[in-house]
N, C-alpha and C positions, 0 to 999 in steps of 0.2 A: 358227785356229779361233775362232769367235765366236758368242755366243748369237744375235746378229742374223741369222746364217745359218739358224737353226732357225725357220722360219716355218710356220704352219699354212696348208694349202691349202683350197680350197673343198670342202665336203662335199656329196655327193649323197645327201641324207637319204632321199628316197623310194627310191632304188635300194638303199641300205644296209638300210633296213627290209625291203624285199622279199627281199633276199638272205639276211638273217638267218633269215627264216621258211623259205625253201627249204632252206637248209643244215641247220637243225634237223630238218626232216622227213627229209632225206636221210641224215644222219650220226648222229642220236641223241646218245648220250653222248660220241661223239668230237668233237662240236661244243660249245664252251663260250663263254659270254658273261659269266661271273662276273668281278668286279673283280680278284680275285687272279690269275686266269689271264691277263687282259689286261695286268696290270702286269708279270707275268713275261715277257711277250712284247714289251715296249717296251724302250727303251734304258736301261740302268742302269750301264754300265761306265765312263762319264765323267760330267762335270758337265752335258752337254747335257740339256735338259729331256726327260723321257719323254713320248712322244706315243702313246697307247694305241690299239690296233686295236679294232674293235667286236666281233670274235669271233675265236676260235681253232679251227682244224680240225686234228685229229691224223690225218694221212693215212697209209695203209698200202700203197697201190699207185699206180702211175702213172695207172690209171683214175680213182682218186680225184682226182688232180691235174687231169686233163683235165676232169672234171666241174666242179670248182670254178672253173677258169679260164673254162670256157664260160659258166657261170652269171654270174660276175662281169663278164665281157666284155659279155654281153647287157645287163646293168643298169649298166654303167660304174662298177663298184666296185673300188677298189684291191686288189691281191693282194701281200702282203709275205712272201716266203719266210723261214723261221726255222730255224736249225740248233741251236746251243746259246747263241746270243746273245753270243759273245765278241768281236764286232767293236767297233771303238773310235771310229768316226766317225758313229754314229747310223744305221747302215745298216738296222736293224730297226725304227726308229721309223715311225709311221703318221701323217704330218702331215695327211692328208686322211681319216683313218679307214680302214676297210676290213677285210679278212680276213687274219689271220696264218696261214700254212700251216706247221704244225709237222712237221718231218721226223724226229723222234726215233724213230718206229716204222718208218721206211723205212731200216733200218740193216744190211741184209744184204750179204754178199759174193755176187755173182751168178755169177761164174766166175773161176777162176784158170788162167792158161796159163803154167806154169813154164818151158816150153821157149822161149816167146816173151817172157818177162820182162814180163808185163802182167797186170792184174787189172781186172775190172769190178765196180763197187760201187754200191749205192744211196747217195743223197746224205747220208743221216742218220748214216752210220757215222763215228765219230771216227777220227783218225789212230792213236791208241793202240789202239783196238779192231781196226783193220785190221792193224796190225803183230803183234798177238797171233794173229790168224787166219793170218798168213803165216809165223809162226815155224817151223813144221815143214817148210816148203818150202825153207828156206835163203835166202829172199828178204826184202827189206824195202822199205817206202816211205820215202824219205829226207827229205821236206819236213817241217820241224819249226819251226812258228811260236812254240813255247813253250806256248801254251794248247792244251788238248786239243780243238781245233776239229773240226767236221765236215768231211768231204771236200767236200761241196757248198758249204759256206761258204768253204772255202779256195779252191775254184775261182772262186767268185763275186767274191772280193776279190783274186784273183791273188796269194795269199799266198806267202811264202817263209820265211826264218828262218835259223837258225844254220848249216845245211848248204848254203846257197845258193851259196857260193863254189865248191863242187865239183859239186853236183848240180843247180844251177839253181833256178828258181822254179816255181810251178804252171804257168805258160805253157809251160815246157819239159818238163813231165812229164804233161800231159793229152793223151792220144791222140785221144779222141773223147768226145762227150756225146750224151745224148738230152735234148731240151728240149721242153717244152710251150709252144707259141706262142699268140699272142693269139686265134687262131680255135679254140683248144681242141684242136689236133692236136699229136701228138708227132713231132718230127723227129729224125733221126740226123745229126750233123754230119760224121762221118767213119767210116772202118773202122779195123781194128786194125793196119794196115800202119804201119811206123815212119816212112814218108814218103809224100807224095802231091803231085802237081801238078794234081789234079782240082778245078777251080773255086775259088771264094772260100774262104778259111780261116775257116769259120764257127766252128770250135772256139775259136779265139783271139778271135773277136768276143765270144762269150759268156763266156769266161774273163776275169774282171775287170769284167764289166758290172754287178756288184753287184745282180743280180736285176731290172734295169731293162728287159731285152729279152725275157725269158721265164723259165720256171721249170725248173731242171735236175732231171731225174728219174733219171739214171744217169751215172756217170763211169768212163771207161776210162783207167787210169793205167800209166805205165812203172814198172817195179820194178828194184831193184838187188840184186846178191848180197851177203849179209851178209859183211863183210870177215873174212878169216882172223885178222887182228890189228888191234886198235885201240889207239893210244897217245894220251895227252893230257898237256898240260903248261901251266905258267904262268910268266910272265916279267914283271917290273916294269921300268919305264923312268923316267928322270928327268923327261921331258916328254912331252906328247901328240905333239909333232912327232917325237921319237925313236921312239916306238911306231909311228906311222904310216909312218915311213921303213922300219922293219923289215917292216911289212906289204907295202909297195910292192916292196921287194927280194925278198921271198918269192914274190910273184906273178910278178914279172919273171923270176925264175930258173926258173919253171915247177915249183916244188915243189907237188905235188898235195895241198895242205892241205885237209882236209875242213871244218874250222871254224877261224875266226880272229876272236875276239871282243875288242873293246876296251872296257875299263871305266875310267872316270876315277877320280880319287882319292876323290871323294864316294861313288861307287857301291861302290868297294872297302871303304870304311869301313862302309857299310850292310851289305854282304855279310858282312863279318867279324862284325858284331854279330848279324846275323840267323841266319847259318849256322854260328856258332861256329868261325870261321877266324882266322888270324893273318897274313894277307898284308900286306906293306908298303903303307901308304896312299899309293900312287903310281899313275900311269897304268899299266895292266896289260893284257897280252894273255893270253887263254885260247886254247889251240890243241888241235886233234885231227887225227890222221893215221890213214888207213885203208890197209890193204894186207897184205903178208906180214910175218912177224916181222923179216926183214932190211930190207924197204923202210921199214917204220915206224921202225926204229932209224936208218937212214940219213937219212931226212927230218928226224927230230928232231935229229940231229947237225948237219945243214945249217942248220936254223933256229937252233940254239945259236950257230953261227958268225956268222950274220947279226945276232942279238941283241947279241952282244958288240961287233961292229963299229959298231952303232948306240947303244952306251952302255948297253945293258940290263944288269940284274942276271943272276945265274946262272939259266939255264933249267932249271927243275925239271920233269921229265917222268916218266911212268909208264905201263906197259902193264897194271898191276894194275886189274882191273875195279872193285873196291870203291873204290879211291882216285879213279879216273877218274869214277865215278858221283857221288862227293861233290863233285868239282870242278864238274861240269855241273849238278848239283842246285842249287848255289849260283848259277850263272848263270841257270838257269830260274826261280829264286826272286827274281831281281833286282827285279822289280816290287814284291813284298811286302816285300822288304828296304828298298827306297826308301820305301815308305809307312810303315814302322816307324820311320823317322828322326823323324817327328812324327805319331803316330797321331791327333792332334786335327785334322789337316788332311786335306782331300780331295786326290786326285791326278789330274792330267791327263797322259795318255801321248800324246806326239806324235812324229812321225818325219819326216825328210827324207833325201834321198840325193843325193850329188854325185859327180862323177868322182873316182876314188880319189886322183888327184894333188892335189885340193883338200880332201881330208878333214881333214888336220891344221889347215889354215887355218880351215875352217868350224867345226870343234869348238872351236878356241882362241878364235875370235871369239864363239862361243856361250857359252863359259865366262865370258868377260869381260862379256857382256851379262847373264848370270845374276847375277854379282857386283854389277854396277852397278844392277841392278833390285831388289837386296835379296831375291832368291828363293833357295829351297832346291830344287835340281833336279839329281839325279844323271844321268849320261849313260852309256849303254851302246850299243855299235854293232857291226854286222856289218862289221868293218873291211875284209874281203876284197872287198866290193862297194860301199864308200863310203856305206853306209846307217847312220844312227845314230838312237837314240831318246832323248828327254828326258822324264823324269817330273817334272813341275812340281807341287810341293806348294803348296796355297793354301787360304784360308778361303772356301768357296763361299757363306757367308752374308754376307760382307763385300763390298759392291759395289766398293770400291777395290781389294781383293785380286783380284777377278775381272777387273777392268779391266786391272790390271797383267799378269796372265797372258795375257789376250787380246792385249795389245800386244806381249808377248814372243813369243808364237807367230806373230803376224803378221810380226814382224821375222825370226824364224827361217826361215819359208817364203820370204820375199823374199830372204834371204841365200843360201839354196840356189839359188833361181832366178837370182840374179845370178852364180852360179858355174856356170851351165849345168846345174844339177841339177833335181830335181823336188820338189814340195811334199809328196809322200808316196812312200816307197819300198815300203811294205808295208801300211799300214793302210787304204789306199783313200781315196776322196774322201767318200763318204756325204753327210752334211750339213755336217760340220765344215770341209772344205777347199774347198767350192764357190767361195768368193770368190777363190781363187788360181788356179783352173784356166784361166780366161780369160787371165791373165797368162802362164801356162805354155805354152798351146797356141794361143791366138789364134783364127784362122779355122778351125782344126780343130774347134772346138766346134760350128760351124754344120754341119759334116759329121756330127758325132755326133748333132745334133738331127734331121738328115734321116734318119739310120739309125733313130733312136728312133721318129720319126713313121711310117716305113715298116713297121716291125715291130710297133709298138704304137700304132696311130692314136688310140685312146681314152685313152692314158696311164694304163693300169691297173696296169702292172708297177712296183712300188716307186717311186711318184712322189715328186718332191721330193728326189731323190738325184742326185749327180754334177754336174748343171747344171739350171738352170731352163729350161723349154721356150721361154720368150720372154725376150729380153734385158731385163734390169732397167733 
């Protein structure tokens, strides 16, 4: 991730001026151009410079979205979808100006099909709001990226999170979408059937496209039954390698662990201080098991045996909901716990993902890099799928500190690529990871550019994200 990747694009001043006037007439108070509104809809969750849109529309229906896209397409003005702004790689910045489309008012559950285990929602509903709506059905939506992101944003960035080892990522849980394309028409990518061999898989083309191919107006999701019993536990290990070996053995033995999270000693220290805990300051695994009372107990006992074989401390587990909630609240607050290690510094959250067999090696080399660079940077990972996050603390007003962080994140991404991994497992590319995508995918980027040109010939959908339309 580098500031050099955050470039301003050419602005269509005449088109923007025309569109601002048309949208004000069409939407009245639901269209805002004030500085505070524009700042709220630019990127603020990392040190990437904020690039403000020229206006913000609060949409309420898909008809609103179709109207906006049609107007912006006619005048070649960018359209940037906005959920709650929790993305971490500059996805909601407006490098060429344009219109931010705010989905906070399109937050309804459109239909629930309990017998089919699916639900269709508007894109502005958050995952926590959705699960509250589902509670009485005995079903839940399992993807949990930590932040209370919108479903549309999660689909756009192909999000996952702590439950991915059992339930998969957004690409595994989105059945269908409706999307407004560059001609202002709304298309449906699939039906509600659990599988299909009919034509191109357009659903997965738009899932992870980060708003660069169209604007999502509804999402149909798979649901899961709320487990009869949930158990959670924590186990410390002498080294990162010992902890990762326990993870690998757990996966290889087919234990259906729902969550298995890795926290290094720095992150544990931060969580202890922030969440008033007293865990040993050593590499630690947080785990959760879903099932019946008997299966949860058996799975916990099986993991305890694995942990002992790998040199771990005693595995402390519980099925008590209050104790389990305290454990996972500490995990979900890991970002704020890390920031609290030095409140005077800013924080850059970045992630990579490697084959699980290389996780210990990649994390150990990253820890050595952190020490050698003189950085303060806790690590937390979704160990079950080889994905880990680094929160790098730095002084964003000090050019030397910024340069040090940029050099570290570049080495981190290239380290993951050298291990046949990816420069981003969850956060997406946005603006921050553009420079590594060519190294990761090579000629596949030309195919992506061709798809982009075919679906968005005027480059109005979230321009300046994922890749540049012309080779630099």
